[in-house]
C-alpha positions as CSV (number, residue, x, y, z in Angstrom):
1,M,181.7,121.4,63.5
2,Q,183.4,120.0,60.4
3,E,180.0,119.6,58.8
4,H,179.2,123.2,59.7
5,L,182.4,124.5,58.3
6,R,181.8,122.6,55.1
7,F,178.4,124.3,54.6
8,D,179.9,127.7,55.6
9,L,182.3,127.3,52.7
10,I,179.5,126.2,50.4
11,A,177.4,129.2,51.6
12,W,180.3,131.6,50.8
13,A,180.8,129.9,47.4
14,S,177.1,130.2,46.7
15,A,177.1,133.9,47.6
16,I,180.1,134.6,45.4
17,A,178.6,132.6,42.5
18,V,175.3,134.5,42.7
19,G,177.2,137.8,43.0
20,V,179.2,137.1,39.9
21,L,176.1,136.0,38.1
22,M,174.3,139.2,39.0
23,W,177.3,141.3,38.1
24,H,177.5,139.8,34.6
25,W,173.7,139.6,34.2
26,R,172.3,142.8,35.5
27,L,174.5,144.8,37.8
28,R,177.8,145.5,36.0
29,A,177.1,149.2,35.7
30,T,175.8,149.4,39.2
31,L,179.0,147.8,40.7
32,V,181.3,150.1,38.6
33,S,179.3,153.1,39.8
34,L,179.4,151.9,43.4
35,R,183.1,151.4,43.5
36,A,183.6,154.9,42.1
37,R,181.3,156.4,44.7
38,V,182.3,154.7,47.9
39,G,186.0,153.9,47.8
40,A,187.9,151.1,49.5
41,G,187.1,152.3,53.0
42,Y,183.4,151.3,52.4
43,F,184.3,147.7,52.0
44,A,186.7,147.8,55.0
45,A,183.9,149.3,57.2
46,L,181.5,146.6,55.9
47,S,184.0,143.8,56.7
48,A,184.9,145.1,60.2
49,G,181.3,145.8,61.1
50,S,180.2,142.3,60.0
51,L,183.0,140.6,62.0
52,L,182.3,142.6,65.2
53,G,178.6,142.1,64.9
54,A,178.8,138.4,64.2
55,Y,180.9,137.5,67.1
56,G,179.8,140.3,69.5
57,F,176.1,139.6,69.3
58,G,176.5,135.9,68.8
59,S,178.6,135.5,71.9
60,L,176.4,137.9,73.9
61,N,173.3,135.9,73.2
62,L,174.8,132.7,74.4
63,Y,176.3,134.4,77.5
64,L,172.8,135.7,78.4
65,S,171.6,132.1,78.0
66,D,174.3,130.9,80.5
67,I,176.4,129.4,77.7
68,V,179.9,130.8,77.8
69,M,181.5,130.2,74.5
70,P,182.4,132.3,71.4
71,A,179.7,132.2,68.8
72,R,178.9,134.0,65.6
73,S,175.6,135.1,64.2
74,M,174.5,136.0,60.7
75,L,171.9,138.4,62.2
76,G,174.6,140.1,64.2
77,A,176.9,140.2,61.2
78,L,174.2,141.9,59.1
79,V,173.3,144.5,61.8
80,G,177.0,145.2,62.4
81,A,177.7,145.6,58.6
82,I,174.8,147.9,58.0
83,T,175.6,150.0,61.0
84,A,179.3,150.4,60.0
85,V,178.3,151.2,56.4
86,E,175.7,153.7,57.3
87,I,178.2,155.5,59.6
88,Y,180.8,155.5,56.8
89,K,178.3,156.8,54.3
90,L,177.2,159.6,56.7
91,R,180.8,160.6,57.4
92,H,181.7,160.7,53.7
93,G,178.5,162.3,52.4
94,I,177.4,159.3,50.4
95,R,173.7,159.3,49.6
96,G,171.4,156.7,48.2
97,S,171.3,152.9,48.5
98,T,174.5,151.0,48.0
99,G,173.3,147.5,48.9
100,V,171.6,146.2,45.8
101,I,174.7,144.2,44.7
102,F,174.6,142.3,48.0
103,A,170.9,141.5,48.0
104,A,170.9,138.2,46.1
105,P,174.3,136.9,47.5
106,L,173.1,137.6,51.0
107,A,169.9,135.6,50.6
108,A,171.9,132.7,49.0
109,A,174.4,132.7,51.8
110,I,171.8,132.5,54.5
111,A,169.7,129.9,52.6
112,V,172.7,127.5,52.2
113,G,174.4,128.4,55.5
114,R,171.4,127.5,57.6
115,I,171.5,124.0,56.3
116,G,175.0,123.7,57.8
117,C,173.5,124.9,61.2
118,Y,170.9,122.2,60.9
119,R,173.4,119.5,60.1
120,A,175.7,120.6,63.0
121,G,173.0,119.6,65.5
122,L,172.9,120.7,69.2
123,I,176.5,121.8,69.3
124,D,175.7,124.8,67.1
125,Q,173.2,126.2,69.6
126,T,170.8,127.2,66.8
127,H,168.2,124.4,67.4
128,G,164.6,125.1,68.2
129,I,162.4,124.2,71.2
130,A,160.6,121.0,71.6
131,T,157.6,120.3,69.4
132,T,155.0,117.6,68.8
133,L,154.6,118.5,65.1
134,P,155.3,115.6,62.8
135,W,158.4,117.3,61.2
136,G,160.1,117.8,64.6
137,H,163.7,116.7,64.4
138,D,165.8,114.8,67.1
139,F,169.2,116.4,67.1
140,G,170.6,113.6,69.3
141,D,169.1,114.2,72.7
142,G,165.9,112.3,72.2
143,I,163.8,115.4,72.0
144,A,161.9,116.4,68.8
145,R,162.6,120.0,68.1
146,H,161.6,122.7,65.6
147,P,164.1,122.6,62.8
148,V,164.2,126.4,62.8
149,Q,167.3,126.4,60.7
150,L,165.4,124.9,57.8
151,Y,162.5,127.3,58.3
152,E,164.9,130.2,57.8
153,S,166.7,128.5,54.9
154,A,163.3,128.0,53.1
155,S,162.2,131.6,53.8
156,M,165.4,133.1,52.3
157,A,165.3,130.7,49.3
158,L,161.9,132.0,48.5
159,V,162.8,135.7,48.8
160,L,166.0,134.9,46.7
161,I,163.7,133.6,43.9
162,A,161.5,136.7,44.1
163,V,164.6,139.0,43.8
164,L,166.0,137.0,40.9
165,I,162.6,137.2,39.1
166,G,162.5,141.0,39.7
167,F,166.0,141.4,38.3
168,A,165.1,139.2,35.3
169,R,162.2,141.5,34.5
170,R,164.5,144.5,35.0
171,S,162.1,145.8,37.6
172,P,163.1,149.4,38.6
173,W,161.6,148.8,42.0
174,M,163.7,145.7,42.6
175,L,166.8,147.4,41.5
176,A,166.1,150.3,43.9
177,Q,164.6,148.3,46.8
178,G,166.1,144.7,46.4
179,F,168.5,145.1,49.4
180,Y,165.8,146.5,51.7
181,L,163.4,143.7,50.6
182,I,166.0,141.1,51.6
183,V,166.8,142.8,54.9
184,G,163.1,143.3,55.8
185,V,162.1,139.8,55.0
186,Y,165.1,138.4,56.8
187,G,164.4,140.5,59.9
188,A,160.7,139.6,59.9
189,Q,161.1,135.9,59.5
190,R,163.9,135.8,62.0
191,F,161.8,137.7,64.5
192,A,159.1,135.0,64.1
193,W,161.5,132.0,64.4
194,E,163.1,133.4,67.6
195,F,160.0,132.5,69.5
196,L,160.8,128.9,68.7
197,K,164.3,129.0,70.2
198,P,165.4,128.4,73.8
199,Y,167.5,131.6,74.2
200,A,167.3,133.8,77.3
201,R,164.7,136.6,77.2
202,V,166.0,140.1,77.8
203,L,162.8,142.2,77.4
204,G,159.5,140.6,78.1
205,P,159.1,137.6,75.7
206,F,162.0,138.9,73.5
207,N,165.6,137.7,73.3
208,V,168.6,139.7,71.9
209,F,167.9,138.5,68.4
210,H,164.3,139.6,68.5
211,L,165.5,143.1,69.2
212,L,168.1,143.0,66.4
213,A,165.6,141.6,63.9
214,A,163.1,144.3,64.8
215,L,165.8,146.9,64.2
216,L,166.4,145.4,60.7
217,C,162.7,145.6,59.9
218,A,162.5,149.2,61.0
219,Y,165.7,150.0,59.0
220,A,164.3,148.3,55.9
221,I,160.9,150.1,56.1
222,Y,162.5,153.5,56.7
223,M,165.1,153.2,54.0
224,G,162.7,151.7,51.6
225,R,160.2,154.5,52.0
226,H,163.0,157.1,51.7
227,A,164.2,155.5,48.5
228,S,160.7,155.5,47.1
229,H,160.3,159.2,47.9
230,A,163.7,160.0,46.3
231,R,162.5,158.4,43.0
232,T,159.2,160.4,42.9
């Protein structure tokens, strides 16, 4: 777990570094405008929703898989944060996207953090099912498994590169849709990798995280289309 904690800290540091870079490079005016629009309660709601979602859904998923222990989930944290923020925005009449400043930091945090999950091994409970593929990894129990943590890390590293290229080109679309792109890609790739995990199924072939990932995809598509219509 010390190895996991080390990478968690590196992931947070990476997210902060990317966030500071984006603030100085492209999003200074966006951040100033956001702070004026949303107030301190926005960030409190984001933090509370993230914490509740991370531990609530993470622990629930393991409980349903007959593993009784506290756990946290990045997917659960993201669903919780988005839910809390959207409720806050609705109650305070805040319209429009407020997530672009989090897009690149979020992708960076996941890309780095998942390496920590990989290094933590079986104790982290994020390993994949058995595989005969040549890149299967033995986490210590003599079984070659899908390194699903690395699949996710690579996926988010690629979308991070795409977002940074879009910001470098001052793409209006990326500035408006960058957060929804990150959320949509994260949800889609996570939905796919969940088939390679040994978690308990709760609805047909789907586990809890399948359902959360599908919700993220639906949210990203709906909000992305709404943002596009608002610009036309």
